[in-house]
Every structure is written in C-alpha cells, then in structure tokens.
C-alpha positions in Angstrom: 17.9 10.3 -29.2 15.1 7.8 -28.5 14.9 6.5 -24.9 15.3 2.8 -25.8 14.7 1.5 -22.3 11.4 3.4 -22.0 10.4 2.1 -25.5 11.1 -1.5 -24.4 9.2 -1.1 -21.1 6.2 0.4 -23.0 6.2 -2.7 -25.3 6.2 -5.1 -22.4 3.3 -3.1 -20.7 1.3 -2.9 -23.9 1.4 -6.7 -24.8 0.7 -7.6 -21.2 -2.3 -5.3 -21.0 -3.6 -6.7 -24.3 -3.3 -10.3 -23.0 -5.0 -9.4 -19.7 -7.9 -7.8 -21.5 -8.3 -10.9 -23.6 -8.6 -12.8 -20.3 -11.5 -10.5 -19.3 -9.6 -8.3 -16.8 -10.0 -4.5 -16.8 -6.6 -2.9 -17.3 -5.1 0.6 -17.0 -1.5 1.5 -17.5 0.5 4.4 -16.1 3.9 5.9 -16.8 4.7 7.0 -13.2 3.8 5.9 -9.7 2.3 9.4 -9.1 -0.2 8.7 -11.9 -1.3 5.3 -10.4 -1.7 6.9 -7.0 -4.1 9.5 -8.4 -6.1 6.8 -10.1 -6.3 4.7 -7.0 -7.5 7.6 -4.8 -10.2 8.4 -7.4 -11.7 4.9 -6.6 -12.1 5.9 -2.9 -15.3 7.2 -1.5 -15.5 8.5 2.1 -17.1 5.9 4.4 -16.1 2.9 2.4 -14.1 0.0 3.8 -10.7 -0.4 2.1 -8.5 -3.4 2.7 -4.8 -3.5 1.8 -2.9 -6.7 1.2 0.6 -7.4 2.3 2.2 -5.4 -0.5 5.6 -3.7 -0.4 4.7 -2.0 -3.7 1.6 -0.2 -2.2 3.8 1.0 0.6 6.4 2.2 -1.9 3.9 4.6 -3.3 2.7 5.7 0.2 -0.8 4.5 -0.3 -1.8 3.6 3.4 -0.9 7.1 4.7 -2.7 8.8 1.8 -5.9 6.7 2.5 -5.9 7.7 6.2 -6.9 11.2 5.1 -9.7 10.1 2.8 -12.4 9.3 5.5 -12.3 5.5 4.9 -12.3 2.6 7.2 -8.7 1.3 6.5 -8.0 -2.4 7.1 -4.2 -2.5 7.2 -2.5 -5.5 8.8 0.8 -3.7 8.8 -0.3 -1.2 11.5 2.1 -1.2 14.5 0.9 -2.6 17.8 -1.7 -5.1 16.5 -2.1 -8.4 18.3 -2.2 -11.6 16.3 -5.9 -11.8 16.9 -6.4 -8.3 15.6 -4.4 -9.1 12.5 -6.5 -12.2 11.9 -9.7 -10.1 12.3 -8.5 -7.6 9.7 -7.7 -10.4 7.3 -11.2 -11.8 7.6 -12.7 -8.4 7.0 -10.6 -8.1 3.8 -12.9 -10.8 2.4 -16.0 -8.6 2.5 -14.6 -5.0 2.2 -15.8 -2.5 -0.4 -12.4 -2.2 -2.0 -9.4 -4.5 -1.8 -6.0 -3.3 -2.9 -3.0 -5.6 -3.4 0.2 -6.2 -5.3 1.1 -9.2 -7.5 4.0 -11.5 -7.1 4.3 -12.1 -10.8 2.3 -11.4 -14.0 3.0 -13.1 -17.3 3.0 -11.4 -20.7 0.3 -14.0 -21.6 -2.0 -12.4 -19.0 -1.8 -14.9 -16.1 -1.6 -13.6 -12.6 0.5 -15.7 -10.2 0.6 -15.3 -6.4 2.0 -17.3 -3.5 0.8 -16.9 0.1 1.7 -18.3 3.4 -1.8 -18.2 4.8 -4.0 -17.7 1.7 -5.9 -14.7 2.9 -4.6 -12.3 0.2 -5.4 -14.9 -2.6 -8.8 -15.4 -1.1 -9.6 -11.7 -1.0 -8.3 -11.2 -4.6 -10.5 -14.1 -5.9 -13.8 -13.6 -4.2 -15.7 -11.4 -1.7 -14.8 -7.7 -1.9 -16.9 -5.3 -3.9 -14.0 -4.4 -6.1 -10.4 -5.5 -6.3 -7.5 -3.5 -7.8 -4.1 -5.1 -8.3 -1.1 -2.9 -8.8 2.0 -4.2 -10.6 5.2 -2.5 -11.6 7.0 -3.6 -14.7 9.5 -5.6 -12.6 6.7 -8.1 -11.9 6.1 -9.0 -15.6 7.7 -12.2 -16.8 7.3 -14.2 -20.0 5.3 -17.2 -18.7 4.1 -19.2 -15.7 7.3 -21.1 -15.2 9.2 -17.7 -15.1 6.6 -16.4 -12.7 7.2 -19.3 -10.3 11.0 -18.8 -10.6 10.5 -15.1 -9.9 8.6 -15.9 -6.7 11.2 -18.5 -5.5 14.3 -16.4 -6.4 13.1 -12.9 -5.8 9.8 -12.2 -4.1 9.9 -14.9 -1.4 13.5 -14.5 -0.3 13.2 -10.7 -0.1 9.9 -10.9 1.9 11.4 -13.5 4.2 14.4 -11.2 4.8 12.2 -8.2 5.3 10.2 -10.0 8.0 13.3 -11.3 9.7 12.3 -14.9 9.4 14.7 -17.7 10.2 14.4 -19.3 6.7 17.2 -20.6 4.4 16.0 -18.4 1.6 16.4 -15.3 3.8 20.1 -16.2 4.0 20.9 -17.5 0.5 18.5 -15.4 -1.6 16.8 -18.4 -3.3 14.3 -21.1 -2.5 15.4 -24.3 -0.8 11.9 -25.9 -0.8 12.2 -25.9 3.0 10.1 -27.8 5.5 10.2 -25.0 8.1 7.1 -24.2 10.2 7.8 -20.5 9.3 7.7 -21.2 5.5 5.8 -18.5 3.6 5.4 -20.3 0.3 2.3 -22.5 0.9 -0.7 -21.4 -1.2 -0.3 -21.0 -5.0 -2.8 -19.2 -7.2 -2.6 -19.0 -11.0 -5.4 -16.8 -12.2 -6.0 -17.7 -15.9 -9.2 -15.6 -16.3 -11.1 -13.0 -14.3 -13.1 -14.9 -11.7 -16.7 -14.8 -12.9 -18.3 -12.8 -10.1 -15.3 -10.6 -9.1 -14.7 -7.1 -10.3 -10.9 -7.0 -10.8 -8.9 -4.2 -12.4 -5.1 -4.4 -13.0 -3.1 -1.2 -12.8 0.3 -1.6 -14.6 3.1 0.9 -13.9 6.1 1.5 -16.1 8.3 1.6 -13.1 9.6 -0.9 -10.6 7.4 -1.3 -7.5 8.0 -3.7 -4.5 9.7 -7.1 -4.6 
C-alpha cells in the first residue's frame, strides 16, 4: 500500500523547493537526516571557520560534535562555560566565517524564509558576510504563507525556545505569544527573505523529517 504520509510530505517539499529556486536560492532536498548530515559534512574543509547559529535542529542531527572531528575552527555559542563576552565575540565572528550553518524558524511554500531573533546576530549572518550560508529546515518548518509563518513563530518556535532556555516569559508558561514587554523578550528582530540576497551564497537544505522547533 502506498505510504500516503510520505507522498504528502514529498509534495510539500517539492513545491517549496521549486518556489525557492524561483527566488534564486540553491536548494537540495533529502529524505533522511542522515542524508543531510553527509551533505553538510561534504561542504567542510579542514582549517575553515564554521559558525553555527542557535539551532535546535542542527543539534538534533548531532552536527556540532561531528564538526569537532573535521579539523575546523568551530564557532559554537552553545559551548558550556562561555562568558557573555566570549559568546558575543563568537557571534561577531559568525559574520565573517567561511561557512555559516543555521536553521529556519519558518519557510513558506511560496519560497519566503522567515526568522525572528532576539539580538539579530543570526539574521545578520544569514543575510550578509560569511563565505557561504547553508540553512537546514525540516518539513515541520514549512507553512503555506508569511502569515502562517509568523503564527508558527509565535505559537511554536518562540514559546518552545523560551521554555528551553528557562526564561521567565509568559509564552514559556502558556505556550503562545502574549506580545510581552519583558526585558527578556526573544522576539525582537524579524526577517522576511523574499529573494536570495544579491551578494550572499545561500543554499537551503530541506529534510523530509521533523527537525528542531
């Protein structure tokens, strides 16, 4: 019997990939997380500087630990024991690294990439600076349109990230956005990427599995 769920996922991935290519993004699609891991590691050259954005999805696939054995200079702000100044220094280095890897908060079937940051460093590194940018998105990040993307961020990504970080925010208790005025608010900088930035080499890797929040 036909696997209808797999068929449906493939259709979502296919039309999203087509829309992204029409917006001048390079796109690769993968069935399994193991496949995307192999593709990512093929982009790595010993000695290069590799930055990793604050992505649960990239941790889901074990990428930071795998990169440590590849002879690269790894810029990972989630390392234990870092001071706030060391984290800031790593974020600044993301802007000029050889390869920047990140997830996506939401991706529309029309090919728009939507991200929300608390600081803006991830959005900055995605948009301009690194030699190459690769964004990894599981099928759970794909939504019909920008309005759905914003709702996904407010009702799924932001509350779960706030909860993960143990922040005293109303969304971390209720599971949805309250448009709070807290100094700890993590929804501050919105990016809607409608086309590939003209001087940035960006590839989108789509995975037919759920990754991250």
